[in-house]
C-alpha positions as CSV (number, residue, x, y, z in Angstrom):
1,X,134.7,63.4,-79.4
2,X,135.1,59.6,-80.0
3,X,133.0,60.0,-83.1
4,X,134.9,63.0,-84.6
5,X,138.1,61.3,-83.8
6,X,137.1,58.0,-85.5
7,X,135.1,59.1,-88.4
8,X,134.7,62.9,-88.9
9,X,132.6,62.4,-92.0
10,X,129.8,60.4,-90.4
11,X,129.7,62.3,-87.0
12,X,128.3,65.6,-89.2
13,X,124.6,65.9,-89.0
14,X,122.6,65.7,-92.2
15,X,121.1,69.6,-91.6
16,X,124.8,70.9,-92.4
17,X,124.4,70.2,-96.2
18,X,121.6,73.0,-96.0
19,X,122.9,75.2,-93.2
20,X,124.9,78.5,-94.3
21,X,126.4,78.5,-90.8
22,X,126.8,76.1,-87.6
23,X,128.1,76.6,-84.4
24,X,129.9,73.8,-82.4
25,X,130.6,74.4,-78.9
26,X,133.1,72.6,-76.3
27,X,134.1,73.5,-73.1
28,X,137.3,74.6,-74.4
29,X,136.4,76.6,-77.6
30,X,133.7,77.4,-80.2
31,X,133.7,76.4,-83.6
32,X,132.0,77.9,-86.5
33,X,131.4,75.9,-89.9
34,X,130.9,78.3,-92.6
35,X,128.8,77.3,-95.8
36,X,127.9,80.4,-97.4
37,X,129.9,81.4,-100.2
38,X,130.3,85.1,-99.2
39,X,131.6,83.9,-95.9
40,X,134.3,81.6,-97.3
41,X,135.5,84.2,-99.6
42,X,135.8,87.0,-96.7
43,X,138.2,84.1,-94.8
44,X,140.3,82.3,-97.5
45,X,140.4,85.6,-100.3
46,X,139.7,88.8,-98.8
47,X,141.2,88.5,-95.5
48,X,143.4,85.5,-95.1
49,X,146.1,87.0,-92.6
50,X,143.1,87.5,-90.4
51,X,142.4,84.1,-90.4
52,X,145.4,82.1,-89.9
53,X,145.5,78.3,-89.9
54,X,144.5,76.8,-86.7
55,X,147.3,74.8,-84.7
56,X,144.8,72.6,-83.3
57,X,144.9,70.7,-86.8
58,X,148.4,71.2,-87.1
59,X,149.3,69.4,-83.6
60,X,148.3,66.2,-85.1
61,X,150.7,66.7,-88.3
62,X,153.6,68.2,-86.7
63,X,155.8,65.0,-86.2
64,X,155.8,64.6,-89.8
65,X,155.5,68.0,-91.2
66,X,157.7,70.1,-88.8
67,X,157.5,73.7,-89.9
68,X,156.3,73.3,-93.4
69,X,154.7,75.9,-95.4
70,X,151.3,74.0,-94.9
71,X,151.4,74.8,-91.0
72,X,153.3,77.9,-90.8
73,X,151.6,81.5,-90.7
74,X,152.4,85.2,-91.2
75,X,155.8,86.5,-92.2
76,X,157.3,82.7,-91.9
77,X,154.6,81.4,-94.5
78,X,155.0,84.4,-97.0
79,X,158.9,83.6,-96.9
80,X,158.4,80.0,-97.7
81,X,155.7,80.9,-100.6
82,X,158.1,83.6,-102.0
83,X,160.6,80.6,-102.4
84,X,158.4,77.6,-103.3
85,X,155.8,79.2,-105.5
86,X,158.4,80.0,-108.5
87,X,158.8,76.1,-108.9
88,X,155.5,75.8,-110.1
89,X,154.9,78.8,-112.1
90,X,155.4,79.5,-116.1
91,X,156.6,76.4,-118.1
92,X,157.3,74.2,-115.1
93,X,154.1,72.0,-115.8
94,X,155.4,71.5,-119.3
95,X,158.8,70.2,-118.1
96,X,157.5,67.9,-115.2
97,X,154.8,66.4,-118.1
98,X,157.3,63.6,-119.5
99,X,157.9,62.3,-115.9
100,X,154.0,62.2,-115.2
101,X,153.8,60.5,-118.4
102,X,156.5,57.7,-117.5
103,X,154.7,57.4,-114.0
104,X,151.3,56.6,-115.9
105,X,153.0,54.1,-118.3
106,X,154.5,52.3,-115.1
107,X,150.9,52.4,-113.5
108,X,149.3,50.9,-116.5
109,X,152.3,48.0,-116.5
110,X,151.6,47.3,-112.9
111,X,148.0,47.1,-113.1
112,X,147.0,43.6,-112.5
113,X,143.4,42.1,-113.9
114,X,140.9,40.6,-111.8
115,X,139.5,42.2,-108.4
116,X,142.1,44.8,-107.4
117,X,142.4,47.3,-104.8
118,X,142.6,50.5,-106.8
119,X,143.1,52.8,-104.1
120,X,146.4,51.5,-103.2
121,X,147.5,51.0,-106.8
122,X,146.8,54.8,-107.0
123,X,148.8,55.7,-104.0
124,X,151.8,53.7,-105.9
125,X,151.0,55.9,-109.0
126,X,150.7,59.1,-107.3
127,X,153.9,58.5,-105.2
128,X,155.9,57.6,-108.4
129,X,154.7,61.0,-110.0
130,X,156.0,62.8,-107.0
131,X,159.5,61.0,-106.9
132,X,159.9,61.2,-110.8
133,X,158.9,65.0,-110.7
134,X,160.6,66.1,-107.4
135,X,163.8,63.8,-107.4
136,X,164.1,62.2,-110.7
137,X,163.6,58.9,-109.0
138,X,161.0,56.2,-110.1
139,X,159.2,54.6,-107.1
140,X,161.2,51.6,-107.6
141,X,164.3,53.2,-106.3
142,X,165.3,51.7,-103.1
143,X,164.8,55.0,-100.8
144,X,161.6,55.9,-102.8
145,X,160.0,52.3,-101.9
146,X,160.8,52.8,-98.5
147,X,159.5,56.3,-98.0
148,X,156.3,54.9,-99.8
149,X,155.6,52.0,-97.5
150,X,156.2,54.2,-94.3
151,X,154.1,56.7,-95.2
152,X,151.1,54.1,-96.3
153,X,151.8,53.0,-92.4
154,X,152.0,56.4,-91.1
155,X,148.5,57.9,-92.8
156,X,146.4,54.7,-91.3
157,X,147.3,55.5,-87.8
158,X,147.0,59.4,-87.8
159,X,143.3,60.6,-87.8
160,X,142.6,64.0,-88.9
161,X,142.3,65.2,-85.4
162,X,144.2,64.1,-82.4
163,X,143.4,64.9,-78.6
164,X,144.9,68.4,-78.9
165,X,142.4,69.6,-81.4
166,X,139.9,69.3,-78.8
167,X,141.9,70.4,-75.7
168,X,144.2,73.6,-75.1
169,X,147.6,71.9,-74.0
170,X,150.5,73.8,-72.7
171,X,153.5,73.4,-74.8
172,X,155.5,71.1,-72.7
173,X,152.9,68.7,-72.4
174,X,153.1,65.4,-74.5
175,X,150.6,65.5,-77.7
176,X,149.3,62.2,-77.5
177,X,150.4,61.0,-80.6
178,X,150.4,57.1,-81.2
179,X,153.7,55.5,-81.0
180,X,153.1,54.0,-84.4
181,X,152.5,57.6,-85.8
182,X,155.8,59.0,-84.3
183,X,157.8,56.1,-85.4
184,X,156.7,56.1,-88.8
185,X,157.1,60.0,-89.0
186,X,160.5,59.8,-87.7
187,X,161.6,57.2,-90.2
188,X,159.9,59.1,-93.1
189,X,161.7,62.4,-92.2
190,X,165.2,60.3,-91.7
191,X,164.6,59.1,-95.5
192,X,163.8,62.5,-96.8
193,X,166.7,63.9,-95.2
194,X,169.0,61.3,-96.8
195,X,167.4,62.4,-100.1
196,X,167.8,66.1,-99.7
197,X,171.2,66.0,-98.3
198,X,172.4,64.1,-101.3
199,X,170.8,66.4,-103.7
200,X,172.6,69.5,-101.7
201,X,175.6,67.6,-102.6
202,X,174.7,67.3,-106.0
203,X,173.9,70.9,-106.5
204,X,177.3,71.8,-105.1
205,X,178.8,69.7,-107.3
206,X,176.8,70.9,-110.3
207,X,175.6,67.6,-111.2
208,X,171.8,67.8,-109.9
209,X,169.0,67.1,-112.4
210,X,166.8,70.0,-113.2
211,X,163.7,68.7,-111.3
212,X,161.4,70.5,-108.7
213,X,163.8,69.8,-105.8
214,X,166.6,71.4,-107.6
215,X,164.6,74.4,-108.5
216,X,163.3,74.9,-105.0
217,X,166.7,74.6,-103.3
218,X,168.5,76.8,-105.5
219,X,165.5,79.7,-105.3
220,X,166.5,82.5,-103.1
221,X,164.2,84.7,-101.2
222,X,163.9,87.8,-103.3
223,X,163.5,90.0,-100.0
224,X,166.5,88.3,-97.9
225,X,168.6,86.0,-100.5
226,X,168.2,83.3,-98.2
227,X,167.5,79.6,-99.4
228,X,166.3,77.0,-97.6
229,X,168.3,74.9,-95.2
230,X,168.5,71.1,-95.4
231,X,166.2,70.9,-92.2
232,X,163.5,73.4,-93.9
233,X,163.8,71.5,-97.1
234,X,162.9,68.3,-95.3
235,X,160.0,70.0,-93.9
236,X,158.7,71.2,-97.6
237,X,159.3,67.7,-99.0
238,X,157.3,66.1,-96.2
239,X,154.3,68.5,-97.4
240,X,154.9,67.9,-101.0
241,X,154.6,64.3,-100.7
242,X,151.7,64.3,-98.3
243,X,149.9,67.0,-100.3
244,X,151.0,65.7,-104.1
245,X,150.7,62.0,-103.1
246,X,147.8,61.6,-100.7
247,X,145.5,63.8,-102.3
248,X,145.9,62.8,-105.7
249,X,145.8,59.1,-104.8
250,X,142.5,60.0,-102.9
251,X,140.9,61.7,-106.1
252,X,142.1,58.9,-108.5
253,X,140.9,56.1,-106.5
254,X,137.4,57.6,-106.0
255,X,137.3,58.7,-109.7
256,X,137.8,54.8,-110.7
257,X,134.9,53.9,-108.4
258,X,132.5,56.5,-110.1
259,X,133.7,55.4,-113.5
260,X,133.0,51.9,-112.5
261,X,129.6,53.0,-111.1
262,X,128.7,55.0,-114.1
263,X,130.0,53.0,-117.3
264,X,128.5,55.2,-119.9
265,X,131.0,58.2,-118.9
266,X,133.6,55.5,-118.5
267,X,133.3,54.5,-122.1
268,X,133.4,58.4,-123.0
269,X,136.7,58.7,-121.2
270,X,138.0,55.7,-122.8
271,X,137.2,57.2,-126.3
272,X,138.8,60.5,-125.5
273,X,141.9,58.7,-124.2
274,X,142.5,57.1,-127.6
275,X,143.8,60.2,-128.6
276,X,146.7,60.0,-126.5
277,X,149.9,60.0,-128.5
278,X,152.8,57.3,-128.4
279,X,155.1,59.7,-126.4
280,X,154.8,62.6,-124.0
281,X,152.9,65.5,-125.6
282,X,151.6,68.4,-123.2
283,X,149.4,69.4,-125.9
284,X,147.1,66.6,-125.6
285,X,146.0,67.9,-122.1
286,X,143.7,70.4,-124.0
287,X,141.7,67.6,-125.6
288,X,141.1,65.6,-122.5
289,X,138.0,67.7,-121.8
290,X,135.6,64.9,-120.6
291,X,138.5,63.3,-118.5
292,X,139.1,66.6,-117.0
293,X,135.4,66.9,-116.1
294,X,135.0,63.3,-114.7
295,X,138.3,64.2,-112.4
296,X,136.7,67.4,-111.4
297,X,133.5,65.9,-110.3
298,X,135.4,63.4,-108.4
299,X,137.0,66.3,-106.6
300,X,133.8,67.7,-105.8
301,X,132.0,64.6,-104.6
302,X,135.2,63.2,-102.7
303,X,137.5,66.4,-102.0
304,X,140.7,65.0,-100.9
305,X,140.9,67.4,-98.0
306,X,137.3,67.4,-96.5
307,X,137.8,70.3,-93.8
308,X,140.0,73.3,-93.5
309,X,140.3,75.2,-90.2
310,X,141.2,78.7,-89.3
311,X,141.2,80.8,-86.1
312,X,140.0,84.3,-85.7
313,X,142.5,86.7,-84.6
314,X,140.1,89.7,-83.8
315,X,136.4,89.8,-83.0
316,X,134.2,89.1,-86.1
317,X,130.4,89.1,-86.7
318,X,129.3,86.2,-89.2
319,X,125.6,86.4,-90.0
320,X,124.6,88.8,-87.4
321,X,126.1,86.6,-84.6
322,X,129.4,87.6,-82.8
323,X,132.4,85.3,-83.1
324,X,135.3,85.8,-80.4
325,X,139.0,85.9,-80.9
326,X,140.4,82.6,-80.8
327,X,137.2,80.8,-82.3
328,X,137.7,78.0,-85.0
329,X,136.6,78.6,-88.4
330,X,135.8,75.2,-90.3
331,X,135.7,75.5,-94.0
332,X,134.4,72.3,-95.4
333,X,134.7,71.4,-99.0
334,X,132.8,68.2,-98.0
335,X,129.6,70.1,-97.2
336,X,130.2,73.2,-99.5
337,X,130.4,70.8,-102.7
338,X,127.1,69.2,-101.6
339,X,125.4,72.4,-100.5
340,X,121.8,71.6,-101.6
341,X,121.0,75.3,-101.9
342,X,123.7,75.8,-104.2
343,X,124.1,72.8,-106.7
344,X,121.7,71.2,-108.9
345,X,121.5,67.6,-107.9
346,X,124.3,67.9,-105.5
347,X,124.7,64.1,-104.6
348,X,124.7,63.1,-108.1
349,X,127.8,62.1,-110.3
350,X,127.3,64.4,-113.2
351,X,130.7,65.4,-115.1
352,X,128.3,67.3,-117.5
353,X,127.4,69.8,-115.0
354,X,130.5,71.6,-115.3
355,X,129.3,73.1,-119.0
356,X,125.9,74.1,-117.3
357,X,125.1,77.8,-115.8
358,X,124.7,76.4,-112.5
359,X,128.0,74.3,-112.7
360,X,130.1,77.3,-113.8
361,X,128.5,79.5,-111.1
362,X,129.2,76.9,-108.4
363,X,132.6,76.5,-109.8
364,X,133.6,80.1,-109.2
365,X,131.7,80.2,-105.7
366,X,131.2,76.9,-104.0
367,X,134.2,74.6,-105.6
368,X,137.5,74.5,-103.5
369,X,139.1,71.3,-103.6
370,X,142.4,73.2,-103.5
371,X,141.4,75.9,-101.0
372,X,141.4,79.3,-102.4
373,X,142.9,82.7,-102.1
374,X,146.6,83.3,-100.9
375,X,146.8,79.8,-99.5
376,X,145.5,78.2,-102.5
377,X,147.3,75.0,-103.1
378,X,150.8,75.7,-104.9
379,X,150.4,72.3,-106.8
380,X,146.7,72.7,-107.7
381,X,147.9,73.1,-111.6
382,X,149.8,70.4,-111.1
383,X,147.3,68.1,-110.0
384,X,144.9,69.1,-112.7
385,X,147.3,67.8,-115.2
386,X,148.2,64.7,-113.3
387,X,144.8,63.4,-112.4
388,X,143.2,63.4,-115.9
389,X,146.4,62.3,-117.6
390,X,146.7,59.1,-115.6
391,X,143.0,58.3,-115.8
392,X,143.1,58.7,-119.4
393,X,146.2,56.4,-119.5
394,X,144.6,53.8,-117.5
395,X,141.2,53.8,-119.2
396,X,142.6,53.5,-122.5
397,X,144.4,50.2,-121.3
398,X,141.5,48.9,-118.6
399,X,137.8,48.4,-118.0
400,X,136.7,49.0,-114.3
401,X,133.7,47.2,-112.9
402,X,131.8,47.5,-109.7
403,X,132.2,44.5,-107.5
404,X,128.5,43.7,-106.2
405,X,128.3,44.3,-102.4
406,X,131.6,45.8,-101.7
407,X,131.1,49.5,-102.1
408,X,133.6,51.8,-100.5
409,X,132.8,53.9,-97.5
410,X,134.6,57.2,-97.3
411,X,136.4,58.2,-94.1
412,X,138.8,60.9,-93.1
413,X,142.4,60.1,-92.4
414,X,144.6,62.2,-93.4
415,X,142.5,62.6,-96.8
416,X,139.3,61.4,-97.7
417,X,139.7,57.5,-98.1
418,X,137.9,54.4,-98.3
419,X,137.3,52.6,-94.8
420,X,138.4,49.2,-96.3
421,X,139.9,50.4,-99.7
422,X,138.2,50.6,-103.0
423,X,138.0,47.1,-104.7
424,X,137.0,46.9,-108.5
425,X,137.3,44.3,-111.2
426,X,139.6,45.2,-113.7
427,X,139.9,43.7,-117.1
428,X,142.1,45.0,-120.2
429,X,140.5,46.4,-123.0
C-alpha cells in the first residue's frame, strides 16, 4: 500500500509489460489489470455504461473536482457531455488557434537560457493556453496567476490514490485528504467561482467574449433545455484546467526531454518548424507531421494519465476467469503502450514507428493516451494541436540538451511527472 501510494509506477512488477491480464487481491476488493486490446475495447468501447468510473480513484479528486464530468457516471455524465461536447466540435479548434499561438509566443519569450527546469516552464505554457482559450485571459492576469500557483501546490500534495482507494469507507467518514490538499483545492475553487460568476454577468450583459467558457455556459442540454448552474460550471472548469493543463504540461515536458536525448529528431523538428508563418494560420498544422509524430511518441512512452479505473456492475468473465460485481478493472496506458507482445521496440523512442505497419496497427489497437470510446477525452483534438504547435515554436527558437547525471525519474502524481523536475540546457538557435 505504501509503495502504491508513494509511486504507483515503480510498484508495478516487470511481468505486467507482457501479461494480457493480471489480478491484484486485497482484503477489500479484487482488481484486474487488462492489457489485451480486445478486453480494453470491451470495457471502453463496446460496453462503457456497464463499466462506470470507479469511485475509489475519484475519492482523492473530489475536493477539487466536485461533481465534474471526469467523475460522474450514468445519466448525469451523459447530460454533462451533451452540454460540453458542442464547445469542442466543428470549427472550434480553428477558433481557438490564435489564442494557442499567443500562448506559444509568450512561452518562447519567457524561456530563459542555461539550465532550465522545463517541466515548470511547460506547466506555465499549458496553463496560459487554458486561460486564453477558456476565459480569454493571459496567464499574467492576476487571478489566472493565483490559480496557477495554487494548482502547482495542489498537484504535489495529491497522490493518484488516497487511502479510500484501498479501504471502502462509509460516506460520513473523513477521506484522509492532507490538510494542504484541502486548502489548495478550496482556494482554487474559490478563484474559479470568481471567474465563473464574472463571466455569467458578462453573458447576461451581452459583453462576453466568444471563447470556450461562454460557449459552454450558453449551451443548453438538447433534452432538458437546461444550462449549467454556476456551481456546476465551477466543477467543469476545474476539470478543464486539470485535464487541459496538467496533461499537456506532462506531455510537453517529456517530449522536450526525449528530443534532448535524441538530437537527430530534434533537428528534424526544428527544420520543420521553420515553416511556421509570422502570424497564426491553422493550415500550418497539416505540415507539422514530424512534430506531431514526436509528440505522439512522447504520449506513448509517458502517457499523462497512466491508469484508468472502471468498476464491474454485473458478473463478468475475462479470459475464462470469473470477475465478481464491484471488482476494479484497471486499464493502463502505461503498460499497454509498452506491451512487448504488441509493439516493435516498445521501450525505444522512435517517432518514425507511426509510419510503419506495426505502428499503424498499434495506434488503432493499443494507443489510448486520451482513453477511448464514449468517455474519450473531450479535449483530445485540442491537445493534438496545442502540443505539436508549442513544440514547433519552442524548437524553432531554442536548442535543448541533456544535462549529464540529472535524468528525470517518472512518478505518478495527478499525471506522469518527473520526481525532481526535468532539467535541460537551453540555448538560443
